[in-house]
C-alpha positions in Angstrom: 116.7 97.3 120.3 114.5 100.3 121.4 112.2 102.3 119.3 114.8 104.9 118.4 117.3 102.3 117.4 114.7 100.6 115.2 113.9 103.9 113.5 117.6 104.6 112.8 118.0 101.1 111.3 115.0 101.5 109.1 115.9 105.1 108.0 119.5 104.0 107.2 118.4 101.3 104.9 115.8 103.5 103.2 118.1 106.5 102.8 120.9 104.4 101.3 118.6 103.0 98.7 116.9 106.3 97.8 120.2 108.1 97.5 121.5 105.3 95.3 118.5 105.4 92.9 118.6 109.2 92.6 122.4 109.1 92.0 122.0 106.8 89.0 118.6 108.3 87.9 119.6 107.7 84.2 119.3 103.9 85.0 116.6 103.9 87.5 114.0 106.5 86.3 114.8 107.4 82.6 114.3 104.0 81.0 110.6 103.7 82.2 109.8 107.2 81.0 111.3 106.5 77.5 109.5 103.1 77.3 106.3 104.6 78.3 106.5 107.4 75.7 107.0 104.7 73.1 103.9 102.9 74.3 101.9 106.1 74.3 103.0 107.0 70.7 102.2 103.5 69.4 98.9 103.1 71.1 97.9 106.6 70.8 98.8 107.4 67.2 98.8 104.0 65.5 96.7 101.3 67.2 94.5 103.6 69.3 93.0 105.3 66.2 92.3 101.9 64.6 90.7 100.2 67.7 88.6 103.2 68.7 87.0 102.5 72.1 87.3 99.8 74.8 84.4 99.5 77.3 83.0 102.9 76.3 86.2 105.0 76.7 89.0 106.0 74.3 91.5 103.1 73.8 94.5 105.3 74.8 92.7 106.3 78.0 91.8 102.6 78.7 95.4 101.4 78.5 97.1 104.1 80.5 96.3 102.7 84.0 97.7 99.4 82.9 100.9 101.0 81.6 101.3 102.9 84.8 100.8 99.6 86.7 103.4 97.9 84.4 106.0 100.5 85.5 105.1 100.2 89.2 105.3 96.3 89.1 108.6 96.1 87.2 110.5 98.8 89.1 109.3 97.8 92.6 110.4 94.3 91.9 113.7 95.0 90.2 114.8 97.6 92.8 114.3 95.4 95.8 115.8 92.2 94.2 118.9 94.0 93.0 119.4 95.9 96.2 119.2 92.9 98.3 121.4 90.8 96.0 123.9 93.6 95.9 124.0 93.9 99.7 124.4 90.1 100.0 127.1 89.4 97.5 128.9 92.6 96.7 129.0 94.7 99.9 128.3 91.9 102.5 126.1 94.5 104.3 123.5 91.8 105.0 125.9 90.0 107.2 126.3 93.0 109.4 122.5 93.4 109.7 122.0 89.7 110.6 124.4 89.9 113.5 122.7 93.1 114.8 119.7 93.1 117.0 117.5 94.1 114.0 114.3 92.0 114.0 113.3 90.2 110.8 110.2 92.4 110.2 112.4 95.5 110.3 114.9 94.2 107.8 112.1 93.3 105.5 110.5 96.8 105.9 113.8 98.5 105.3 114.6 96.7 102.1 111.2 96.8 100.5 110.7 100.5 101.4 113.2 101.6 98.6 111.3 99.5 96.1 108.0 101.1 97.2 109.5 104.6 96.9 110.8 103.8 93.4 107.7 102.1 92.2 105.4 104.9 93.4 107.6 107.7 92.0 108.0 106.1 88.6 104.3 105.4 88.5 103.6 109.1 89.2 106.2 110.1 86.5 104.6 107.8 83.9 101.1 109.1 84.7 102.4 112.6 84.3 103.9 111.8 80.9 100.6 110.3 79.9 98.9 113.6 80.4 100.7 114.8 77.2 99.0 112.1 75.2 95.6 111.7 76.8 93.2 113.5 79.1 93.3 110.8 81.7 94.3 113.3 84.4 90.8 114.6 84.0 89.2 111.2 84.5 89.9 110.3 88.1 87.0 108.3 89.5 88.4 107.6 93.0 91.7 108.9 94.2 91.8 106.7 97.3 91.5 103.5 95.2 94.3 104.7 92.9 96.6 105.5 95.7 95.7 102.3 97.6 96.3 100.0 94.7 99.4 101.9 93.6 101.1 101.7 97.0 100.0 98.2 97.8 101.0 96.9 94.5 104.5 98.4 95.1 104.6 96.6 98.4 103.5 93.3 96.8 106.3 93.3 94.2 108.9 94.7 96.5 108.2 91.7 98.7 108.4 89.4 95.7 111.6 91.0 94.7 113.0 90.4 98.2 112.3 86.7 97.8 114.2 86.7 94.5 117.1 88.6 96.0 117.4 86.0 98.8 117.5 83.0 96.5 119.5 84.5 93.6 123.1 83.3 93.3 124.0 85.5 90.3 122.8 88.5 88.3 121.2 86.0 85.9 119.1 84.8 88.8 117.9 88.4 89.3 116.9 88.8 85.7 115.4 85.4 85.2 112.1 85.9 86.9 111.3 89.5 85.5 112.1 88.3 82.0 110.3 84.9 81.9 107.7 85.2 84.6 106.8 88.8 85.5 106.8 90.4 82.1 104.4 87.8 80.5 102.1 87.9 83.5 101.8 91.7 83.2 101.2 91.8 79.5 98.6 89.0 79.8 97.0 90.7 82.8 94.7 93.0 80.9 97.0 95.9 80.2 95.9 96.3 76.6 92.5 94.6 76.6 89.3 94.0 78.5 88.9 90.3 79.6 85.4 90.3 78.2 86.8 90.9 74.7 88.5 87.5 74.9 87.2 84.0 74.1 85.8 82.2 77.1 88.8 79.9 77.4 91.2 82.7 77.3 89.2 84.5 80.0 89.8 81.6 82.4 93.5 82.0 81.7 93.4 85.7 82.6 91.4 85.0 85.8 94.3 82.8 87.2 96.7 85.7 86.6 97.1 87.6 89.9 98.3 90.7 88.2 95.0 91.0 86.3 93.2 91.8 89.6 95.7 94.6 90.5 95.3 96.2 87.0 91.5 95.8 87.3 91.3 97.7 90.6 93.8 100.4 89.6 91.8 101.0 86.3 88.6 101.3 88.3 90.1 104.1 90.4 90.7 106.1 87.2 87.7 105.3 85.0 85.1 103.7 87.2 85.0 100.6 85.1 86.1 97.1 86.0 86.0 93.6 84.5 85.2 92.2 88.0 84.1 93.6 91.3 86.8 95.7 93.0 86.4 94.0 96.3 87.7 90.7 94.7 90.8 92.6 93.5 91.3 93.9 97.1 91.0 90.3 98.5 93.6 89.0 96.0 95.9 91.9 96.8 95.6 91.4 100.6 96.2 87.7 100.1 99.3 88.2 98.1 100.7 90.6 100.8 100.0 88.1 103.6 101.6 85.2 101.8 104.7 87.2 100.7 105.2 88.7 104.1 105.1 85.2 105.7 107.6 83.8 103.1 110.0 86.7 103.7 109.7 86.5 107.4 110.5 82.8 107.3 113.5 83.3 105.0 115.0 86.1 107.1 114.2 84.4 110.4 115.8 81.2 109.4 118.7 82.7 107.3 117.8 80.4 104.4 119.8 81.5 101.5 121.5 84.2 103.5 124.1 82.5 105.7 127.1 81.8 103.5 
C-alpha cells in the first residue's frame, strides 16, 4: 500500500467515526456537558463555599482541570471501545480491514483518532462551560502543557479503549471496565483533592494510580501548582503510551480476539 492509499484508509476510518459522533451529538456530547454543569453547580455553590481554598487557589478553580480531564478520559475510552466493538460484531467492517493491505499501525491510528477527536472536543467544551462558573480561563500557566497532556491523555485512553474493544464479547464487556475500573481510578486520582491533604497511607494509594499523574500535569498547565514534579507525570504518560501501543500492535498483528 502506497502513501496515498494509507492516507485514504486512515481518512476513511476517521471520517466515518467523526460523522457518526456528530450525527448522534445528543448521545456523544450533551451528557458530558450536563454532567459537568452539575459538578460545577455542586462544587461551586455548595461544597466550594464551605471548603474555601486548596493549595492557595479557590476550590472551584482547583477542581476544574480534574473535571475536564475526567471528561477527556471517559469519552476517549468509550468512543474507541464502542466503535471497534461495533465494527467487529455489528457491521463486520473489521474483517474487511484485516484482509486489506492496511498495516496494523494504521488500523490502530485510524480507530483511536476518533477517540482523540471526541476526547479533545469534549474537554474543550467542558472547559468553555467552566468559564461560566469560574475564572479559570484567566489562569492559564502554560498552554503547551495543557494541550500536550490533553491530547496525549486522549491518545492513552483511546488506546486502552481499543484493547477493551478487541477483547469485549458483548456490550456488557464494553461497559464493565469504565464502570468498575476507570471511574474509580479517575475519582481517586486527585480530581477533587490534593494528595498532600490525605493521610500518608492514602497518599501511597494515590501514587500507584496512573491517572493521578495525568491530572497532576494537566492541573499544572492551568494553575502552575503540582503535587509532584511534572516531569514524572510526563514519564508516566510516555510509558503508558508505549505499553498500550505495543499491546495493540500485538493484538492486531496476531488477530487475537479478532478472527472469528
